[in-house]
DRENLUMVEX-840936 format. One record per residue (C-alpha): x, y, z. Coordinates in steps of 0.001 Angstrom, whole numbers, padded with zeros to 6 digits. Layout:
[[X,Y,Z]],
...
//
This chain:
[[-000013,-000037,000049]],
[[001537,003327,-001014]],
[[001917,006225,001326]],
[[-000323,008398,-000746]],
[[-003108,005830,-000586]],
[[-002659,005318,003103]],
[[-002776,009051,003631]],
[[-005905,009401,001650]],
[[-007450,006542,003466]],
[[-006695,008275,006765]],
[[-008318,011510,005661]],
[[-011312,009545,004314]],
[[-011657,007960,007780]],
[[-011508,011364,009286]],
[[-014383,012511,007103]],
[[-016400,009374,007680]],
[[-016151,009356,011394]],
[[-016984,013065,011638]],
[[-019962,012680,009333]],
[[-021254,009629,011173]],
[[-021164,011620,014535]],
[[-022999,014562,012955]],
[[-025507,012247,011228]],
[[-026189,010569,014472]],
[[-027069,013897,016111]],
[[-029301,014935,013160]],
[[-030938,011570,013066]],
[[-031691,011747,016787]],
[[-033111,015299,016403]],
[[-035067,014337,013248]],
[[-036668,011428,015045]],
[[-037740,013719,017831]],
[[-039036,016274,015388]],
[[-040992,013673,013417]],
[[-042650,012145,016347]],
[[-042820,015296,018414]],
[[-041783,013354,021446]],
[[-039236,010607,022092]],
[[-038900,008575,025320]],
[[-036738,005701,026561]],
[[-037968,002297,027746]],
[[-040098,002257,030866]],
[[-037354,000651,032919]],
[[-034770,003246,031852]],
[[-037151,006050,032651]],
[[-037657,004824,036139]],
[[-033946,004525,036653]],
[[-033315,008076,035388]],
[[-036102,009267,037700]],
[[-034767,007764,040735]],
[[-031134,008469,039976]],
[[-030974,012008,038468]],
[[-027311,012568,039496]],
[[-026202,009369,037728]],
[[-028157,010373,034661]],
[[-026271,013754,034635]],
[[-022923,012096,034916]],
[[-023670,009617,032096]],
[[-024930,012292,029711]],
[[-022059,014549,030508]],
[[-019567,011761,029835]],
[[-021120,010797,026468]],
[[-021276,014563,025439]],
[[-017679,015051,026529]],
[[-016493,012037,024345]],
[[-018439,013174,021332]],
[[-017099,016700,021646]],
[[-013569,015511,022142]],
[[-013742,013149,019169]],
[[-015186,015991,017001]],
[[-012421,018471,018116]],
[[-009588,015918,017619]],
[[-010729,015047,014120]],
[[-011090,018794,013225]],
[[-007597,019717,014552]],
[[-006146,016685,012710]],
[[-007677,017772,009393]],
[[-006468,021377,010002]],
[[-002878,020149,010567]],
[[-002940,018039,007415]],
[[-004398,020965,005349]],
[[-001844,023444,006745]],
[[001029,021096,006020]],
[[-000149,020726,002434]],
[[-000806,024425,002152]],
[[002744,025572,003103]],
[[004280,022903,000912]],
[[002286,023983,-002117]],
[[002946,027691,-002066]],
[[004393,030405,000156]],
[[002398,031641,003179]],
[[002894,034547,005515]],
[[004036,033888,008998]],
[[000831,035590,010416]],
[[-001259,033129,008437]],
[[000895,030357,009537]],
[[000341,031498,013082]],
[[-003457,031496,012447]],
[[-003307,027935,011052]],
[[-001375,026789,014106]],
[[-004006,028414,016413]],
[[-006790,026691,014530]],
[[-005041,023329,014737]],
[[-004703,023721,018477]],
[[-008052,025333,019251]],
[[-006573,028586,020475]],
[[-006945,032230,019463]],
[[-004701,035095,018360]],
[[-005147,038761,019349]],
[[-003756,040995,016540]],
[[-006092,043780,015803]],
[[-003948,044658,012787]],
[[-005426,041550,011386]],
[[-009005,041812,012624]],
[[-010253,039210,010135]],
[[-007839,036423,011086]],
[[-008317,037295,014794]],
[[-012225,037003,014305]],
[[-011641,033660,012508]],
[[-009737,032113,015396]],
[[-012216,033541,017940]],
[[-015137,032043,016085]],
[[-013609,028619,015564]],
[[-012504,028565,019285]],
[[-015946,029524,020409]],
[[-017661,026996,018289]],
[[-015250,024266,019646]],
[[-016131,025411,023116]],
[[-019857,025022,022426]],
[[-019547,021378,021320]],
[[-019923,019802,024814]],
[[-022784,022138,025654]],
[[-024539,021307,022356]],
[[-024244,017539,022793]],
[[-025312,017729,026487]],
[[-028456,019760,025499]],
[[-029268,017257,022713]],
[[-028865,014125,024861]],
[[-030264,015299,028186]],
[[-033911,014167,028679]],
[[-036377,016341,030537]],
[[-039687,015713,032318]],
[[-042267,016086,029604]],
[[-046061,015939,029268]],
[[-046622,013728,026185]],
[[-050056,014263,024579]],
[[-051889,011477,022934]],
[[-055196,012096,021184]],
[[-058284,010206,022427]],
[[-061531,009491,020741]],
[[-064603,007647,021552]],
[[-068312,007983,022321]],
[[-070820,007889,025091]],
[[-074566,007766,025255]],
[[-076434,010756,023876]],
[[-079380,011607,026202]],
[[-080453,014758,024315]],
[[-082074,013375,021226]],
[[-085424,011871,020240]],
[[-083940,008303,020054]],
[[-083103,008434,023757]],
[[-086503,010055,024574]],
[[-088081,006962,022903]],
[[-085864,004658,024835]],
[[-086626,006463,028174]],
[[-090318,006233,027488]],
[[-090059,002505,027030]],
[[-088161,002315,030331]],
[[-091017,004172,032048]],
[[-093614,001831,030686]],
[[-091642,-001235,031670]],
[[-091355,000197,035231]],
[[-095159,000657,035295]],
[[-095192,004386,035597]],
[[-098221,005980,034095]],
[[-097883,009676,035099]],
[[-094382,011279,035004]],
[[-095429,014308,036960]],
[[-096984,012562,039900]],
[[-094323,009922,040640]],
[[-091015,010276,042439]],
[[-088825,007599,040967]],
[[-087108,005856,043796]],
[[-084244,004989,041548]],
[[-081655,007182,043270]],
[[-079814,006785,046552]],
[[-078274,009283,048800]],
[[-076023,010485,045965]],
[[-078434,013189,044997]],
[[-078483,014717,048443]],
[[-074600,014503,048824]],
[[-074132,016055,045316]],
[[-076372,019036,046435]],
[[-074461,019407,049704]],
[[-071155,019297,047883]],
[[-072102,021878,045226]],
[[-073616,024269,047806]],
[[-070687,024080,050252]],
[[-068023,024380,047523]],
[[-069483,027830,046409]],
[[-068624,029118,049949]],
[[-065108,027652,050264]],
[[-065882,024377,051881]],
[[-064384,021101,050722]],
[[-066429,019872,047863]],
[[-065329,016380,046818]],
[[-068253,014231,045695]],
[[-067919,010497,045253]],
[[-070191,008407,043078]],
[[-069736,004953,041553]],
[[-066034,004850,042080]],
[[-065305,008304,040727]],
[[-064370,011467,042725]],
[[-065869,014768,041369]],
[[-064779,018270,042256]],
[[-067803,019975,043809]],
[[-070353,018437,041355]],
[[-070585,016053,038364]],
[[-071619,018571,035802]],
[[-073851,015912,034385]],
[[-071012,013822,032977]],
[[-070033,010167,033307]],
[[-066395,009036,033340]],
[[-064985,008391,029897]],
[[-061659,007071,031162]],
[[-061423,003489,032338]],
[[-059257,004167,035352]],
[[-061969,006556,036736]],
[[-064880,004054,036281]],
[[-066078,001700,038911]],
[[-065395,-002004,038824]],
[[-067923,-004830,039298]],
[[-070740,-006057,037037]],
[[-074215,-004682,037820]],
[[-076921,-007152,038802]],
[[-079608,-008408,036432]],
[[-081931,-005514,037206]],
[[-079118,-003101,038022]],
[[-078990,-001154,034781]],
[[-080867,001724,033213]],
[[-083333,003194,035706]],
[[-082525,000460,038138]],
[[-078872,001296,038226]],
[[-077314,000888,041625]],
[[-073703,000967,040916]],
[[-071175,-000994,038858]],
[[-068871,-000869,035798]],
[[-069789,001659,033236]],
[[-068742,000813,029676]],
[[-065866,003155,028510]],
[[-065587,003491,024676]],
[[-062558,005733,024362]],
[[-059233,004748,022791]],
[[-055913,006327,021940]],
[[-055167,007629,018448]],
[[-051553,006826,017828]],
[[-050998,008746,014605]],
[[-047267,008392,013721]],
[[-046558,006368,016802]],
[[-048011,003060,015472]],
[[-044791,001226,015839]],
[[-043988,002728,019218]],
[[-045644,001449,022463]],
[[-047365,004091,024540]],
[[-045420,004433,027858]],
[[-047155,003953,031126]],
[[-045332,007019,032442]],
[[-045159,008325,035963]],
[[-048681,009630,035741]],
[[-051461,010211,033405]],
[[-053819,013119,033063]],
[[-056754,013538,030603]],
[[-058718,016427,029166]],
[[-061894,015343,027462]],
[[-064683,017122,025613]],
[[-067893,015283,026434]],
[[-071656,015874,026833]],
[[-072931,017253,030096]],
[[-075963,018736,031801]],
[[-076382,021609,034244]],
[[-079076,024053,035330]],
[[-079586,027748,035914]],
[[-081386,028039,039212]],
[[-082904,031280,040540]],
[[-084477,031461,044019]],
[[-086489,034312,045426]],
[[-089009,034808,048169]],
[[-092745,034660,047409]],
[[-094391,037960,047993]],
[[-097656,037791,050071]],
[[-099455,039578,047228]],
[[-098160,037165,044585]],
[[-101049,035156,043155]],
[[-098819,033087,040837]],
[[-097041,031203,043561]],
[[-098410,030084,046786]],
[[-097741,027475,049425]],
[[-100622,026225,051579]],
[[-100687,023510,054148]],
[[-103017,021354,056179]],
[[-102092,018837,058856]],
[[-103607,016563,061384]],
[[-102303,014271,064031]],
[[-102476,010762,062968]],
[[-100913,009068,066014]],
[[-100682,010074,069682]],
[[-099268,008226,072695]],
[[-099462,010376,075824]],
[[-097689,007701,078005]],
[[-094779,007312,075721]],
[[-091338,007507,077306]],
[[-088661,009987,076135]],
[[-086954,007534,073746]],
[[-090231,006631,071817]],
[[-092513,008566,069523]],
[[-095169,010521,071293]],
[[-097046,011526,068174]],
[[-097126,011833,064406]],
[[-098530,014675,062307]],
[[-099464,014220,058601]],
[[-098923,017347,056427]],
[[-100603,018043,053237]],
[[-098601,020676,051344]],
[[-100251,022294,048306]],
[[-098216,024447,046068]],
[[-099587,026693,043404]],
[[-097172,026863,040447]],
[[-099119,029068,038059]],
[[-102557,029577,036602]],
[[-104616,026507,037258]],
[[-101587,024476,038250]],
[[-101111,023028,041718]],
[[-099371,020086,043192]],
[[-099562,018375,046574]],
[[-096954,016704,048632]],
[[-097328,014691,051835]],
[[-094938,014736,054810]],
[[-094911,013157,058284]],
[[-093290,014604,061394]],
[[-092872,013750,065016]],
[[-094901,015945,067394]],
[[-095173,016175,071206]],
[[-098183,015170,073266]],
[[-099770,018469,072429]],
[[-099407,017806,068661]],
[[-096821,020341,068006]],
[[-093222,020143,066796]],
[[-090558,020854,069379]],
[[-088214,023788,069011]],
[[-085243,021406,068341]],
[[-087225,019998,065366]],
[[-087270,021325,061921]],
[[-089688,021080,059040]],
[[-088758,022214,055488]],
[[-091327,020944,052964]],
[[-090895,021374,049186]],
[[-093313,021013,046208]],
[[-092006,020396,042716]],
[[-094056,021606,039824]],
[[-092887,020244,036472]],
[[-094433,021412,033145]],
[[-097695,019867,032102]],
[[-097039,016588,030335]],
[[-099613,013746,029818]],
[[-098207,010337,029147]],
[[-100006,007142,028083]],
[[-098513,003725,027725]],
[[-097601,004207,024051]],
[[-097245,007955,023453]],
[[-096523,011340,024880]],
[[-098959,014137,024181]],
[[-097055,017450,024453]],
[[-099820,020059,024978]],
[[-096933,022361,025967]],
[[-093144,022136,025731]],
[[-091808,023268,029090]],
[[-088121,023918,029454]],
[[-088073,024416,033298]],
[[-089812,023476,036565]],
[[-090393,025201,039860]],
[[-089741,024183,043542]],
[[-091642,025904,046257]],
[[-090221,025573,049843]],
[[-090718,027090,053322]],
[[-088853,026503,056583]],
[[-090542,026051,060069]],
[[-089168,026032,063457]],
[[-085303,025805,063367]],
[[-085451,026453,059659]],
[[-087654,029494,059875]],
[[-084707,031420,058381]],
[[-086106,030317,054962]],
[[-089171,032264,054122]],
[[-091606,030918,051542]],
[[-089629,030868,048331]],
[[-089714,029725,044738]],
[[-086792,028318,042688]],
[[-087003,028079,039068]],
[[-084805,025372,037657]],
[[-083870,025628,033984]],
[[-081820,022587,032828]],
[[-079226,023207,030058]],
[[-077578,020768,027659]],
[[-073834,021418,027773]],
[[-070452,020570,026267]],
[[-067988,020002,029134]],
[[-064315,019756,029279]],
[[-063563,017121,031941]],
[[-060071,017204,033430]],
[[-059119,013777,034949]],
[[-056088,014108,037219]],
[[-054896,012538,040497]],
[[-058100,010370,040769]],
[[-060342,013544,040620]],
[[-062598,014862,037916]],
[[-062928,018566,037407]],
[[-065344,019792,034943]],
[[-065831,023162,033157]],
[[-068779,024085,030915]],
[[-067558,025124,027448]],
[[-071041,025757,025820]],
[[-074666,025323,026680]],
[[-078061,025195,024935]],
[[-081643,025091,026362]],
[[-083869,022113,026339]],
[[-085799,021452,023137]],
[[-089214,019896,022722]],
[[-087753,016310,022389]],
[[-086168,016806,025863]],
[[-089430,016960,027718]],
[[-089134,013442,029027]],
[[-085635,014188,030143]],
[[-086978,017309,031899]],
[[-089678,015209,033577]],
[[-087052,012743,034850]],
[[-084914,015499,036345]],
[[-088016,017042,038003]],
[[-088925,013567,039401]],
[[-085446,013318,040862]],
[[-085835,016716,042459]],
[[-089183,015660,043898]],
[[-087791,012457,045316]],
[[-084877,014373,046942]],
[[-087171,017010,048406]],
[[-089414,014357,050089]],
[[-086652,011990,051093]],
[[-084506,014652,052701]],
[[-087299,015580,055197]],
[[-087188,013178,058071]],
[[-089464,012868,061113]],
[[-087573,015619,063062]],
[[-085171,017444,060572]],
[[-084479,018103,056935]],
[[-081192,017423,055217]],
[[-081733,020457,052946]],
[[-082457,022623,055929]],
[[-079407,021409,057950]],
[[-077246,021873,054792]],
[[-078238,025528,054393]],
[[-077689,026255,058075]],
[[-074383,024383,058330]],
[[-072893,026227,055281]],
[[-073921,029536,056501]],
[[-072643,028997,059837]],
[[-069224,027758,058461]],
[[-068860,030684,056041]],
[[-069953,033668,058104]],
[[-069791,035162,061612]],
[[-073357,036589,061624]],
[[-076628,034927,062687]],
[[-078674,033386,059988]],
[[-081920,035236,059300]],
[[-080812,038541,060861]],
[[-081195,040601,057750]],
[[-081942,040594,054057]],
[[-078238,040056,053119]],
[[-078173,036874,055096]],
[[-081279,035776,053375]],
[[-079669,036401,049966]],
[[-076840,033971,050893]],
[[-079349,031323,051882]],
[[-081067,031669,048500]],
[[-077587,031349,046765]],
[[-076889,028173,048786]],
[[-080366,026808,047877]],
[[-079630,027477,044145]],
[[-076311,025617,044274]],
[[-077915,022813,046074]],
[[-080583,022177,043402]],
[[-078052,022666,040653]],
[[-076045,019868,042150]],
[[-079050,017586,042296]],
[[-079919,018305,038692]],
[[-076382,017496,037560]],
[[-076260,014352,039521]],
[[-079516,013156,038026]],
[[-077921,013400,034561]],
[[-074876,011484,035720]],
[[-077071,008819,037276]],
[[-079129,008466,033979]],
[[-075980,008235,031886]],
[[-074423,005713,034215]],
[[-077489,003476,034163]],
[[-077696,003382,030345]],
[[-073979,002887,029956]],
[[-073653,000170,032580]],
[[-072398,-003255,031476]],
[[-075308,-005240,030301]],
[[-077498,-002227,029343]],
[[-077001,-002963,025589]],
[[-076150,-006170,023712]],
[[-072393,-006727,023718]],
[[-072076,-003473,025736]],
[[-072116,-001536,022506]],
[[-074204,001685,022309]],
[[-076205,001838,019051]],
[[-074838,004368,016626]],
[[-077992,006553,016773]],
[[-077490,006848,020555]],
[[-073816,007736,020432]],
[[-072308,011146,021318]],
[[-068691,011703,020332]],
[[-065979,012146,022899]],
[[-062731,013678,022088]],
[[-059786,014788,024168]],
[[-056033,014345,025013]],
[[-054170,012030,027377]],
[[-051074,013594,028791]],
[[-048391,011152,029986]],
[[-045793,012437,032398]],
[[-042458,010840,031647]],
[[-038849,011547,030894]],
[[-037819,012085,027302]],
[[-037144,014553,024534]],
[[-039462,017060,022762]],
[[-039194,019427,019919]],
[[-041316,022135,021424]],
[[-038484,024548,022116]],
[[-037721,027227,019473]],
[[-034004,026521,019855]],
[[-034447,022801,019330]],
[[-032381,022628,016095]],
[[-029807,025308,017065]],
[[-027912,023032,019453]],
[[-026584,020949,016500]],
[[-025136,023993,014689]],
[[-021687,023897,016442]],
[[-021204,020389,015330]],
[[-022329,021105,011953]],
[[-019848,023966,011523]],
[[-016907,021913,012779]],
[[-017922,018955,010526]],
[[-018066,021149,007447]],
[[-014643,022647,008150]],
[[-013189,019224,008838]],
[[-014566,017839,005523]],
[[-013222,020917,003667]],
[[-009760,020536,005181]],
[[-009707,016786,004478]],
[[-010875,017216,000981]],
[[-008170,019815,000348]],
[[-005513,017453,001602]],
[[-006776,014611,-000427]],
[[-006859,016689,-003658]],
[[-003198,017594,-003167]],
[[-002472,013856,-003858]],
[[000995,013806,-002249]],
[[002444,012878,001151]],
[[004844,015127,002930]],
[[007352,014429,005711]],
[[006322,014222,009338]],
[[006564,017901,009767]],
[[003822,019192,012104]],
[[003342,023045,012021]],
[[001550,022892,015354]],
[[004493,021257,017024]],
[[006840,023911,018567]],
[[009979,021749,018119]],
[[009272,021281,014477]],
[[008959,025074,014063]],
[[012241,025643,015863]],
[[013927,023315,013565]],
[[012682,024680,010243]],
[[013315,028294,011530]],
[[016977,027780,012096]],
[[017875,028151,008471]],
[[020236,030925,007523]],
[[018040,032020,004798]],
[[015275,033120,007223]],
[[016233,036644,008127]],
[[013923,038298,010676]],
[[013790,041551,012540]],
[[013767,042237,016224]],
[[010908,042731,018678]],
[[010088,046301,017949]],
[[006457,046945,016935]],
[[007589,047695,013316]],
[[009840,044602,013336]],
[[007033,042294,014595]],
[[004639,043585,011751]],
[[007400,043036,009059]],
[[008184,039555,010411]],
[[004479,038546,010235]],
[[004384,039486,006583]],
[[007370,037303,005651]],
[[006357,034462,003433]],
[[007764,030946,003855]],
[[007363,027710,001985]],
[[008511,024183,002699]],
[[010200,022129,000102]],
[[010908,018445,000125]],
[[014464,017307,-000131]],
[[015149,015199,-003125]],
[[017507,012812,-001347]],
[[015670,009806,-000003]],
[[012400,011864,000088]],
[[012478,012206,003860]],
[[013553,015633,004601]],
[[012131,019176,004475]],
[[013821,022566,004207]],
[[012643,025968,004983]],
[[013181,028555,002194]],
[[015871,026227,000657]],
[[017859,026287,003887]],
[[018992,023590,006309]],
[[017905,020002,005590]],
[[015691,018399,008327]],
[[015333,014729,007843]],
[[012983,012369,009637]],
[[015833,010888,011618]],
[[016827,014495,012777]],
[[013230,015102,013954]],
[[013307,012091,016083]],
[[016815,012930,017485]],
[[015755,016514,018216]],
[[012659,015497,020117]],
[[014929,013781,022656]],
[[017468,016619,022809]],
[[018189,018290,026200]],
[[018753,022050,026059]],
[[021298,024078,028053]],
[[020063,027737,028233]],
[[023696,029144,028539]],
[[024638,027497,025244]],
[[021268,028181,023752]],
[[021599,031949,024185]],
[[025067,032111,022519]],
[[023679,030912,019221]],
[[022842,033719,016756]],
[[020361,031510,014962]],
[[018669,030477,018204]],
[[018099,034238,018853]],
[[016438,034483,015525]],
[[014275,031588,016389]],
[[013279,033173,019719]],
[[012425,036309,017881]],
[[010061,034453,015617]],
[[008497,032135,018204]],
[[007665,034710,020887]],
[[004985,036205,018579]],
[[004394,033221,016293]],
[[003795,030567,018983]],
[[002615,032913,021706]],
[[000719,030278,023780]],
[[003290,027495,023430]],
[[005211,026326,026553]],
[[008377,027954,025327]],
[[006680,031344,025619]],
[[006939,031258,029310]],
[[010687,030388,029050]],
[[011379,033335,026793]],
[[009579,035672,029130]],
[[012258,034967,031809]],
[[015006,036185,029537]],
[[016233,039690,029150]],
[[015854,039716,025410]],
[[016856,043414,025153]],
[[020395,042588,026370]],
[[020628,039358,024504]],
[[019636,040692,021192]],
[[021640,043859,021368]],
[[021469,045412,017959]],
[[020165,042435,016077]],
[[017485,042967,013489]],
//
């Protein structure tokens, strides 16, 4: 193998290795840019999470190795190019000095040559950024990786569901929607109202239902994420209107997009943001004026049981109350209650009575059809407190349900919902309205016990916990009570929709647990996976590879230049201080002294290396002294005596050149210790 071929092979290897390193960086960044996010295997992520210091050490070590390799290949290519350049044609000493600085990664400070100074500063700065660039590329960060989610849930807003709901009513044997409180709800309705009312005034408002935790209220949604749905299969009669808890079918899935070949990581945690169908209500409560003929609350009662000899721990008497509420022209409703009374037939001062009458819109239902003489979009709730609840005067609350689009945020086992848009009920929603009114009626009657009312206790407790004044003292206090009552009924309405959706989405509600297409409502959202990885979101994402790109381009340019010269020179290394001393000792190299003018003149002197024809092993500087390969090896082992060194005229000329030419070489510090003014005398 000829020396020319071996030399070209070396330069080709330099180019290849440098390009491979750069291509690896671009390939990595390109992969991150293509997918948007890149993450290591689950096991590696957990190791990095638990050992961040070890991660930093490994990344820094890899970045340092890549940076050192890139710098070494660059300096090697510059040395080769410089050796070929000074052998091809003459070059000024200042340019030779610049080449030496580039090959060693140092700089020069000569403002007379601002362009060359800037070049060395630029290359030195880029070399210094290599480690930082690779560290930035390779270091992973905590990221929130988004994955699109799509699916569907049951649509309770259309005519198809209205027909299905009517069939359920008929199967249950209900013949009049208005006059029946459907005992298909448990205490969840009451708790939902309490949570919603208390949350408004700063009290904790976490509401639990069917394995899911809601912040303040359900907003009428059902969980669309599997991890937030209850487990367990409902009983044979535990679906639809008979729902009493159990697994709700979830029909959402991930949309992988470009990541079809990449498994989705489990991550450290998962959060979801889903757009789904909800239901809420605008509730407005106000006192009933004594002169108001539209709304009225009348009551009759009688004692139905009395036991004058009863002990303190037994019931002494029971009173039956008939509460009649007038909800508009020719519209009235009646509700019955029973309370405990004393031997005189009166409630005690420690007892409380808060009756309510629900007036839904007029709807007449038969076994086969619904006759809509009107299309109501709201209903009224008339209430009045007695005894310990006398702070609530006769009042009317108008409840107007709304169909909504909700953004549900699923995080840390808690569902927080926000209404994005809302629309009023339409004529086809009258059965849904009647169901909600029936739930409100059921809650209003079941909340009143023999001696107290859950609604009344809720209003009193929230007020006492959020203020320092006495309830019922003035009109302002009454306003807060009305606000609490509004939030309470809103929570009940929202829970009724969640209960209805859960019942019709429970396992076993439909064949194969698949909701028919005409009953589907689309669900869209995003899953955010918290993990360790790389992302392309930063605006400076691709800038970190620029230093390596610049150095690689310069390396390739220098190597190609050397290859095109198609010749091999001796072992002369222009960045080696000893080699420069040897070639500068020629008698033909006449330089001036260390004055400012002399230095500038010396820097402009042009030199060129020529190969010695004899045995093709030596080089000369300006046709001067022959320097063979054997001499190079001998001189590298030579020991210098400074007394003899200073007596040589040629050595003085070498010192004159090297103090400025190789300013940062180790010999520079040795020359600084000499009194060059006395040594040089009148030389140059």
